[in-house]
N, C-alpha and C positions, 0 to 999 in steps of 0.2 A: 503688308509688312513695311516697317519704317526704313529698311535698308541698313540698319545698324548691325554691328557684329554681334555674334552670340556671346552671352555671359555664362561662365561656368559657376553654378551656385553650389557652395560647399557647406554642408550641414555641420553644426558644432553644438556642443552642450553649452559652454560658457566661454570658450577660448578663441572665438573667431577673431577678435581684435588682436590678440597676441599672435595668432597664426599669420594674419595678414602682415603684421610688422616683421615677423620672422622671415617670411618669403621676400618682402621688399628689401630687407637687409642683405639678401643673398644675390638677387638678380640685379645687374648693373643698370638695366633699362627698366625701371619699375617706379611706381608711384602709388601712394595711398590716396583714396578719395573720400567720399562722404561717409560719415559715421551717423547712423540713425539710432535713436534710443526709444525704448518703450515709454508710452504715456501712461496715464492713470488707468486707461481702458485695458491695459495688458496686451497679450496674455502673460508677458514677462513682468518682472518687478519694475515699477516706474523708475526711469532713469538709467536702467541697465541697457547695455549695448544690444540692439536688435540685429543690426547688419552693418557690415563694413565693405565698401567698394574698394577694390585695388586692381592694379594692372601690372602684369609681368611680361616684358618683352612683347608688348602689343596685345597680349591675351587678357581679356577682361574677366574678373572674378568678383563674386560676392560671397562673403563669409556670413552665414546666417546662424544666429544663436537661438536655439530652442531647447526643449527638454530632450534627454537621452532617448533616442528612438531608432536612428539609422546609423549604420557603420560603413566604413570604406571596405572594399576588398580589391583583389588584384585584377578584377574585371575592368577597372577604370585606372588608367595611369597616364602620366604626361611625359612625352618624349622630349629630351633635350639634345638636339644634334649639334655637335661641335667639331671644329676643324683640327684641333691639336690636343696633345696629351695634357698640356698644362690646364686647359679649360676643363677637360674631363676630370682631372685630379681635384680642381678647385670645387666644382659643383658636387662631386661625389663626397668630398670631405664635409662640406657645409650642410648638405641635405641629409647625410646619414648621421650627423652628430645627434646623439641621443635617440637614434632610430634603429633601423634594422637593415643590415646588408643582406641581400638575398643571393642572387647569382646572375651571371651573364648580363651585367649592366643594370639590373633591377635593384631598387632599394625602397624602403619605406621611411619617411621622415618621422619625427617624434610625434606628429599628430595623426599618423597612420595613413597618410596619402602616399600612393605609389608613384615612383618616377623611374624613367629609363634614361640613363646618361650614356649617350651613344656617339662615338666618333662618326662623322658623316661618311667617311670612307668605307665603313662597315657595310652600309647598304649596297654600295656598288660591288663589293667583293662577294657578298652572299648571293647577289643576283647575277653573278658572272655566268655566261652561257656554257662555260666549260664545267661539267659536273664535278670533276676532280678538284678544281680550285675552290668551287663553292662548298663542297663537302668538307675539305680540310679546314677552311676558315670557320665554318659552322661548328665543327667539332672543337676547334680551339676556343671559340666563344663560349660554348657550353661548359668548358672545363675551368673557366675562371670566374671571378666575382666582379671586381671592377675591371672594365675593359681596358686593355693595354694595346695601343696601336702597333707597337713593334712586334708583339706576339702574334697579332692577327695578320700583319703583313708577312711575317716569316712563314706562317702556315699557308697563306695564300700563294706565295711565290715558290715554295719548295715542295716538289712532289714527294720527297723522302721525309718530310716533316711528320713525325709520329708521336714523339714524347712530349705532349702538351704540358703535362704537370711538372716537368723538370725545368722548363724555361724560366730564367730569373725574372721575366717580366710579369709572370702570372700572379694575380692578386695584388699587383701594384708594387712588388718588391723587385728592385734592380740590383741588389747586392749579392745575389746568389745564396742568401741565407734563408730563403723561403718567405712566404707571405706574412705581412703584418696586418691583422684585421682587428682593430680595437673595439668594434661594435659587434652586436649579436648577428648571427647569420641564420638563414632559413633556406628551405629548398627553393629551387628555381621555379618560377611560374610556368616554365616549359615542361615541368615534370608531369607524370600522369595525374589525372584528377584525384585519384584516391591516395596519392602520395604528396599532394600539394599542401602549402601552408593553409592554415585555417581560413575559411572564406570570410571571416570577420575579424576586425581588429578590436581587441578588448581594452586598449588604452583609452582613457577619457580624452576628449578633445574634439577636434574638427572632424566631421563625418560627412558621408556622401549624401547629397540630396537626391531624391528620386527624379529631380529635374536636371541633375548634373549631366554634363556631356562627358565625353571620353574620346579616346582615339578610335 
């Protein structure tokens, strides 16, 4: 082995370059790399983009343009752990634009790639050795779409916490008027297999390579 880091290869029909630019515009520590184009030998049209290298927060990616053949599903997603609600709100809004809000921190972007936008404190709370605390915060997480730190901390700290759906933080609304969700929603990937969203994404665009990694 060369000792270099792994590269996640993402399969696309024709939108690999657009997808790479979209992701680079969202993540603050990102950069676009080499753009390769097909030659006369093919298999794509001469001059068309074959692959685009890009990097997001230290993770290397390659967007590969080929014929429609493979699709993303929820079995592969990228986790984004953040420390505060402002970061959760920012990445949730940007990545879900034109995409699909799912549940409990999961979303699909407009190219069909799945993301988990997770406040770092959540992992500590659901791993708490006290089963009551872990159970309450897990139930609160499963009841909301975009994760809200105040809601999760309230559930974690209060043994009497029960009414998850009435808390003003749920779904990202803090005005007491209920959630505002401008994008489409789907079932949580934590739901039963026979009740989960379709295993494939029917939108055209970037798709999962059989060589792609995942969590």
